Structures are given as structure tokens and as C-alpha cells.
MIPA-772640 format. One record per residue (C-alpha): residue in one letter; residue number from 1; x, y, z. Coordinates in Angstrom, 2 decimals. Layout:
<sites>
<site><res>A</res><n>NUM</n><xx>X</xx><yy>Y</yy><zz>Z</zz></site>
...
</sites>
This chain:
<sites>
<site><res>M</res><n>1</n><xx>227.55</xx><yy>237.96</yy><zz>69.31</zz></site>
<site><res>P</res><n>2</n><xx>231.18</xx><yy>237.30</yy><zz>70.77</zz></site>
<site><res>Y</res><n>3</n><xx>231.80</xx><yy>236.13</yy><zz>74.28</zz></site>
<site><res>K</res><n>4</n><xx>235.22</xx><yy>236.51</yy><zz>75.70</zz></site>
<site><res>G</res><n>5</n><xx>236.05</xx><yy>232.69</yy><zz>76.93</zz></site>
<site><res>V</res><n>6</n><xx>233.38</xx><yy>231.41</yy><zz>75.14</zz></site>
<site><res>Y</res><n>7</n><xx>233.59</xx><yy>228.60</yy><zz>72.68</zz></site>
<site><res>K</res><n>8</n><xx>231.50</xx><yy>227.22</yy><zz>69.63</zz></site>
<site><res>L</res><n>9</n><xx>230.28</xx><yy>223.78</yy><zz>69.69</zz></site>
<site><res>D</res><n>10</n><xx>231.02</xx><yy>221.81</yy><zz>66.70</zz></site>
<site><res>S</res><n>11</n><xx>231.71</xx><yy>217.93</yy><zz>65.97</zz></site>
<site><res>E</res><n>12</n><xx>235.40</xx><yy>218.42</yy><zz>66.99</zz></site>
<site><res>S</res><n>13</n><xx>234.71</xx><yy>220.25</yy><zz>70.26</zz></site>
<site><res>M</res><n>14</n><xx>231.86</xx><yy>218.35</yy><zz>71.11</zz></site>
<site><res>N</res><n>15</n><xx>234.10</xx><yy>214.70</yy><zz>71.83</zz></site>
<site><res>K</res><n>16</n><xx>236.91</xx><yy>216.84</yy><zz>73.46</zz></site>
<site><res>Q</res><n>17</n><xx>236.05</xx><yy>215.97</yy><zz>76.84</zz></site>
<site><res>V</res><n>18</n><xx>238.29</xx><yy>218.61</yy><zz>78.12</zz></site>
<site><res>V</res><n>19</n><xx>238.51</xx><yy>222.30</yy><zz>77.37</zz></site>
<site><res>S</res><n>20</n><xx>241.49</xx><yy>222.57</yy><zz>80.27</zz></site>
<site><res>K</res><n>21</n><xx>243.12</xx><yy>220.73</yy><zz>82.92</zz></site>
<site><res>Q</res><n>22</n><xx>242.69</xx><yy>223.86</yy><zz>84.97</zz></site>
<site><res>R</res><n>23</n><xx>238.87</xx><yy>223.65</yy><zz>84.23</zz></site>
<site><res>V</res><n>24</n><xx>238.66</xx><yy>220.26</yy><zz>85.38</zz></site>
<site><res>A</res><n>25</n><xx>240.66</xx><yy>220.47</yy><zz>88.33</zz></site>
<site><res>D</res><n>26</n><xx>238.81</xx><yy>223.89</yy><zz>89.45</zz></site>
<site><res>H</res><n>27</n><xx>235.30</xx><yy>222.83</yy><zz>88.33</zz></site>
<site><res>G</res><n>28</n><xx>235.38</xx><yy>219.38</yy><zz>87.59</zz></site>
<site><res>E</res><n>29</n><xx>234.19</xx><yy>219.79</yy><zz>83.98</zz></site>
<site><res>V</res><n>30</n><xx>234.15</xx><yy>217.31</yy><zz>81.38</zz></site>
<site><res>F</res><n>31</n><xx>232.16</xx><yy>216.96</yy><zz>78.77</zz></site>
<site><res>T</res><n>32</n><xx>230.32</xx><yy>214.30</yy><zz>77.11</zz></site>
<site><res>S</res><n>33</n><xx>231.17</xx><yy>212.89</yy><zz>73.98</zz></site>
<site><res>E</res><n>34</n><xx>228.73</xx><yy>212.89</yy><zz>70.66</zz></site>
<site><res>R</res><n>35</n><xx>228.42</xx><yy>209.35</yy><zz>70.60</zz></site>
<site><res>E</res><n>36</n><xx>227.60</xx><yy>209.07</yy><zz>74.46</zz></site>
<site><res>V</res><n>37</n><xx>225.05</xx><yy>211.54</yy><zz>74.18</zz></site>
<site><res>N</res><n>38</n><xx>223.25</xx><yy>210.11</yy><zz>71.17</zz></site>
<site><res>A</res><n>39</n><xx>223.37</xx><yy>206.86</yy><zz>72.84</zz></site>
<site><res>M</res><n>40</n><xx>221.78</xx><yy>208.04</yy><zz>75.96</zz></site>
<site><res>L</res><n>41</n><xx>219.22</xx><yy>210.15</yy><zz>73.98</zz></site>
<site><res>D</res><n>42</n><xx>218.13</xx><yy>206.88</yy><zz>72.33</zz></site>
<site><res>L</res><n>43</n><xx>217.04</xx><yy>205.33</yy><zz>75.33</zz></site>
<site><res>V</res><n>44</n><xx>214.43</xx><yy>207.81</yy><zz>75.50</zz></site>
<site><res>K</res><n>45</n><xx>214.20</xx><yy>208.59</yy><zz>71.87</zz></site>
<site><res>Q</res><n>46</n><xx>210.06</xx><yy>209.09</yy><zz>71.78</zz></site>
<site><res>E</res><n>47</n><xx>210.68</xx><yy>211.96</yy><zz>74.77</zz></site>
<site><res>T</res><n>48</n><xx>213.41</xx><yy>213.55</yy><zz>72.69</zz></site>
<site><res>E</res><n>49</n><xx>211.41</xx><yy>213.63</yy><zz>69.62</zz></site>
<site><res>R</res><n>50</n><xx>208.05</xx><yy>215.04</yy><zz>71.35</zz></site>
<site><res>I</res><n>51</n><xx>208.19</xx><yy>218.83</yy><zz>70.84</zz></site>
<site><res>D</res><n>52</n><xx>206.65</xx><yy>219.67</yy><zz>74.57</zz></site>
<site><res>S</res><n>53</n><xx>208.39</xx><yy>217.18</yy><zz>76.35</zz></site>
<site><res>R</res><n>54</n><xx>210.43</xx><yy>218.94</yy><zz>79.08</zz></site>
<site><res>F</res><n>55</n><xx>214.39</xx><yy>218.07</yy><zz>79.87</zz></site>
<site><res>L</res><n>56</n><xx>216.68</xx><yy>219.63</yy><zz>82.38</zz></site>
<site><res>E</res><n>57</n><xx>220.06</xx><yy>219.14</yy><zz>81.94</zz></site>
<site><res>P</res><n>58</n><xx>221.19</xx><yy>219.61</yy><zz>85.45</zz></site>
<site><res>A</res><n>59</n><xx>224.88</xx><yy>220.15</yy><zz>84.25</zz></site>
<site><res>C</res><n>60</n><xx>224.33</xx><yy>221.54</yy><zz>80.55</zz></site>
<site><res>G</res><n>61</n><xx>228.21</xx><yy>222.74</yy><zz>79.84</zz></site>
<site><res>T</res><n>62</n><xx>227.63</xx><yy>224.11</yy><zz>76.29</zz></site>
<site><res>G</res><n>63</n><xx>224.76</xx><yy>222.20</yy><zz>75.56</zz></site>
<site><res>N</res><n>64</n><xx>226.01</xx><yy>218.70</yy><zz>74.40</zz></site>
<site><res>F</res><n>65</n><xx>222.56</xx><yy>217.13</yy><zz>75.19</zz></site>
<site><res>L</res><n>66</n><xx>220.52</xx><yy>220.20</yy><zz>74.61</zz></site>
<site><res>T</res><n>67</n><xx>221.67</xx><yy>221.05</yy><zz>71.25</zz></site>
<site><res>K</res><n>68</n><xx>221.31</xx><yy>217.06</yy><zz>70.37</zz></site>
<site><res>I</res><n>69</n><xx>217.53</xx><yy>217.32</yy><zz>71.84</zz></site>
<site><res>L</res><n>70</n><xx>216.59</xx><yy>220.60</yy><zz>69.89</zz></site>
<site><res>R</res><n>71</n><xx>218.19</xx><yy>219.29</yy><zz>66.74</zz></site>
<site><res>R</res><n>72</n><xx>215.73</xx><yy>215.87</yy><zz>67.00</zz></site>
<site><res>R</res><n>73</n><xx>212.68</xx><yy>218.32</yy><zz>67.87</zz></site>
<site><res>L</res><n>74</n><xx>213.13</xx><yy>220.34</yy><zz>64.83</zz></site>
<site><res>G</res><n>75</n><xx>213.24</xx><yy>217.48</yy><zz>62.59</zz></site>
<site><res>V</res><n>76</n><xx>209.95</xx><yy>216.37</yy><zz>63.79</zz></site>
<site><res>V</res><n>77</n><xx>208.50</xx><yy>220.15</yy><zz>63.62</zz></site>
<site><res>E</res><n>78</n><xx>209.69</xx><yy>220.69</yy><zz>60.50</zz></site>
<site><res>K</res><n>79</n><xx>208.23</xx><yy>217.33</yy><zz>59.08</zz></site>
<site><res>K</res><n>80</n><xx>205.00</xx><yy>217.93</yy><zz>60.47</zz></site>
<site><res>Y</res><n>81</n><xx>204.61</xx><yy>221.66</yy><zz>60.17</zz></site>
<site><res>R</res><n>82</n><xx>207.04</xx><yy>222.79</yy><zz>57.13</zz></site>
<site><res>R</res><n>83</n><xx>203.71</xx><yy>223.98</yy><zz>55.16</zz></site>
<site><res>S</res><n>84</n><xx>202.52</xx><yy>226.06</yy><zz>57.52</zz></site>
<site><res>Q</res><n>85</n><xx>204.69</xx><yy>228.91</yy><zz>58.67</zz></site>
<site><res>L</res><n>86</n><xx>202.63</xx><yy>229.81</yy><zz>61.82</zz></site>
<site><res>D</res><n>87</n><xx>202.25</xx><yy>226.15</yy><zz>62.97</zz></site>
<site><res>F</res><n>88</n><xx>206.27</xx><yy>225.90</yy><zz>62.82</zz></site>
<site><res>E</res><n>89</n><xx>206.72</xx><yy>229.13</yy><zz>64.14</zz></site>
<site><res>R</res><n>90</n><xx>204.58</xx><yy>228.27</yy><zz>67.38</zz></site>
<site><res>N</res><n>91</n><xx>205.98</xx><yy>224.52</yy><zz>67.40</zz></site>
<site><res>L</res><n>92</n><xx>209.43</xx><yy>225.87</yy><zz>66.99</zz></site>
<site><res>V</res><n>93</n><xx>208.90</xx><yy>228.15</yy><zz>70.12</zz></site>
<site><res>S</res><n>94</n><xx>207.26</xx><yy>225.52</yy><zz>72.36</zz></site>
<site><res>A</res><n>95</n><xx>210.48</xx><yy>222.90</yy><zz>71.54</zz></site>
<site><res>I</res><n>96</n><xx>212.66</xx><yy>225.28</yy><zz>72.97</zz></site>
<site><res>S</res><n>97</n><xx>210.65</xx><yy>226.58</yy><zz>75.76</zz></site>
<site><res>S</res><n>98</n><xx>210.70</xx><yy>223.09</yy><zz>77.58</zz></site>
<site><res>L</res><n>99</n><xx>214.48</xx><yy>222.95</yy><zz>77.32</zz></site>
<site><res>Y</res><n>100</n><xx>216.12</xx><yy>223.64</yy><zz>80.66</zz></site>
<site><res>G</res><n>101</n><xx>220.05</xx><yy>224.18</yy><zz>81.56</zz></site>
<site><res>I</res><n>102</n><xx>221.96</xx><yy>224.71</yy><zz>84.50</zz></site>
<site><res>D</res><n>103</n><xx>225.67</xx><yy>225.30</yy><zz>85.24</zz></site>
<site><res>I</res><n>104</n><xx>227.76</xx><yy>226.35</yy><zz>87.34</zz></site>
<site><res>L</res><n>105</n><xx>230.00</xx><yy>228.26</yy><zz>84.59</zz></site>
<site><res>E</res><n>106</n><xx>228.50</xx><yy>231.23</yy><zz>82.91</zz></site>
<site><res>D</res><n>107</n><xx>230.73</xx><yy>230.89</yy><zz>79.57</zz></site>
<site><res>N</res><n>108</n><xx>228.93</xx><yy>227.30</yy><zz>79.20</zz></site>
<site><res>V</res><n>109</n><xx>225.22</xx><yy>228.82</yy><zz>79.74</zz></site>
<site><res>I</res><n>110</n><xx>226.25</xx><yy>231.58</yy><zz>77.43</zz></site>
<site><res>A</res><n>111</n><xx>227.61</xx><yy>229.17</yy><zz>74.70</zz></site>
<site><res>C</res><n>112</n><xx>224.73</xx><yy>227.03</yy><zz>75.24</zz></site>
<site><res>R</res><n>113</n><xx>222.36</xx><yy>229.59</yy><zz>74.66</zz></site>
<site><res>M</res><n>114</n><xx>224.02</xx><yy>230.74</yy><zz>71.75</zz></site>
<site><res>Q</res><n>115</n><xx>224.19</xx><yy>227.33</yy><zz>70.20</zz></site>
<site><res>L</res><n>116</n><xx>220.16</xx><yy>226.82</yy><zz>70.67</zz></site>
<site><res>F</res><n>117</n><xx>219.52</xx><yy>229.85</yy><zz>69.18</zz></site>
<site><res>E</res><n>118</n><xx>221.93</xx><yy>229.43</yy><zz>66.12</zz></site>
<site><res>I</res><n>119</n><xx>220.18</xx><yy>226.05</yy><zz>65.55</zz></site>
<site><res>A</res><n>120</n><xx>216.73</xx><yy>227.13</yy><zz>65.57</zz></site>
<site><res>D</res><n>121</n><xx>217.48</xx><yy>230.39</yy><zz>63.49</zz></site>
<site><res>E</res><n>122</n><xx>219.48</xx><yy>228.28</yy><zz>61.02</zz></site>
<site><res>R</res><n>123</n><xx>216.35</xx><yy>225.63</yy><zz>60.30</zz></site>
<site><res>Y</res><n>124</n><xx>213.58</xx><yy>228.54</yy><zz>60.78</zz></site>
<site><res>T</res><n>125</n><xx>215.66</xx><yy>230.62</yy><zz>57.99</zz></site>
<site><res>A</res><n>126</n><xx>216.51</xx><yy>227.88</yy><zz>55.87</zz></site>
<site><res>L</res><n>127</n><xx>212.88</xx><yy>226.94</yy><zz>55.37</zz></site>
<site><res>F</res><n>128</n><xx>211.25</xx><yy>230.25</yy><zz>55.42</zz></site>
<site><res>K</res><n>129</n><xx>213.60</xx><yy>232.45</yy><zz>54.04</zz></site>
<site><res>K</res><n>130</n><xx>212.68</xx><yy>236.10</yy><zz>53.72</zz></site>
<site><res>K</res><n>131</n><xx>209.48</xx><yy>235.55</yy><zz>55.13</zz></site>
<site><res>A</res><n>132</n><xx>211.18</xx><yy>234.48</yy><zz>58.46</zz></site>
<site><res>K</res><n>133</n><xx>210.00</xx><yy>236.81</yy><zz>60.98</zz></site>
<site><res>D</res><n>134</n><xx>212.52</xx><yy>238.66</yy><zz>63.64</zz></site>
<site><res>E</res><n>135</n><xx>209.50</xx><yy>238.71</yy><zz>66.13</zz></site>
<site><res>V</res><n>136</n><xx>209.77</xx><yy>234.99</yy><zz>66.12</zz></site>
<site><res>R</res><n>137</n><xx>213.64</xx><yy>235.51</yy><zz>66.67</zz></site>
<site><res>K</res><n>138</n><xx>212.98</xx><yy>237.72</yy><zz>69.44</zz></site>
<site><res>A</res><n>139</n><xx>210.84</xx><yy>235.26</yy><zz>70.88</zz></site>
<site><res>I</res><n>140</n><xx>213.49</xx><yy>233.01</yy><zz>70.71</zz></site>
<site><res>R</res><n>141</n><xx>215.80</xx><yy>234.74</yy><zz>72.69</zz></site>
<site><res>F</res><n>142</n><xx>213.41</xx><yy>236.25</yy><zz>75.06</zz></site>
<site><res>I</res><n>143</n><xx>213.17</xx><yy>232.65</yy><zz>76.11</zz></site>
<site><res>L</res><n>144</n><xx>216.82</xx><yy>231.90</yy><zz>75.91</zz></site>
<site><res>Q</res><n>145</n><xx>217.47</xx><yy>235.30</yy><zz>78.02</zz></site>
<site><res>K</res><n>146</n><xx>220.39</xx><yy>235.12</yy><zz>80.99</zz></site>
<site><res>T</res><n>147</n><xx>218.37</xx><yy>234.51</yy><zz>84.13</zz></site>
<site><res>S</res><n>148</n><xx>220.41</xx><yy>233.39</yy><zz>87.56</zz></site>
<site><res>F</res><n>149</n><xx>219.23</xx><yy>231.94</yy><zz>90.75</zz></site>
<site><res>G</res><n>150</n><xx>222.33</xx><yy>231.97</yy><zz>93.52</zz></site>
<site><res>A</res><n>151</n><xx>225.87</xx><yy>230.30</yy><zz>91.84</zz></site>
<site><res>M</res><n>152</n><xx>223.95</xx><yy>228.55</yy><zz>89.16</zz></site>
<site><res>H</res><n>153</n><xx>223.33</xx><yy>229.96</yy><zz>85.89</zz></site>
<site><res>W</res><n>154</n><xx>219.98</xx><yy>228.81</yy><zz>84.02</zz></site>
<site><res>I</res><n>155</n><xx>219.64</xx><yy>228.79</yy><zz>80.25</zz></site>
</sites>
């Protein structure tokens, strides 16, 4: 799903705190590095690993915090439910549906949604291979679909 102006989050870009000087000047956009994200999430580690704990990221950017939280949760889901596809699917959807993000830049929200989906789909497909269901992927996409509120864009 290519989007004009949307960049993919990888370990190199996650540690890059500024995309451009213009975006900093226009929007005050500065990203939190991976080291800082992990240190802050470790302060609430128990909540990041609770599958249904709600997280709202009020300046989600491309998803530095939300993607790390999802990865931690999916580790828990996989450990507990890897033997039952139905239980894994149910908890996968729960892990995603309790993450919320807001950003003033639509391209950031799109990138965040894409990355959350890719993380979930990658883990799901790796675990269940050909048994992975498109209906589950559609449910995840539906949860992450675009909705907007005023000038802010919600993931």
C-alpha cells in the first residue's frame, strides 16, 4: 500500500529524530528515539504486556511507541496462545483494538496504521502460515481504518 510521502519505520529511521527542518518548523515534529521509547515503556512494562490495557498516544507520529507496545503484546499473545489459532486471533485483535493514536499529520497516521498492520500480519502469518485467515486480516484493517476528528487524524 504505497502512499506518497509516507515513510516506513525501521531501526535507522526510528532513531532519526527529525524528518526535515521544514516539518519541525511547520509542525514541531520531532520523533522519540528507540532507546528513549524502550526506557519509557519499561517504566510501565506490566501495562505494555497486558493485552487489553488501553494506550493513547496523543502525538503518535509514525508509531514509535505504539509499534513497540504492539510487539510486546504480541510476544505475550504468542507465548500464551500459539497452540490455539482461535485464541491467538481473538487476542491479536484485542491487542490492536486497545491502541489509540492521534497526530496532526495525516501521512504520519497512515504510516503508523501501515506499520501496526504489518507487525500484526507478519507475526500471525509466521505462526499459522497457510491457515492464517483473510477475515482476521480484514478485521485488523477495519480496526485501523481511517477516521478523523477535526484537524486531528486518529489511527
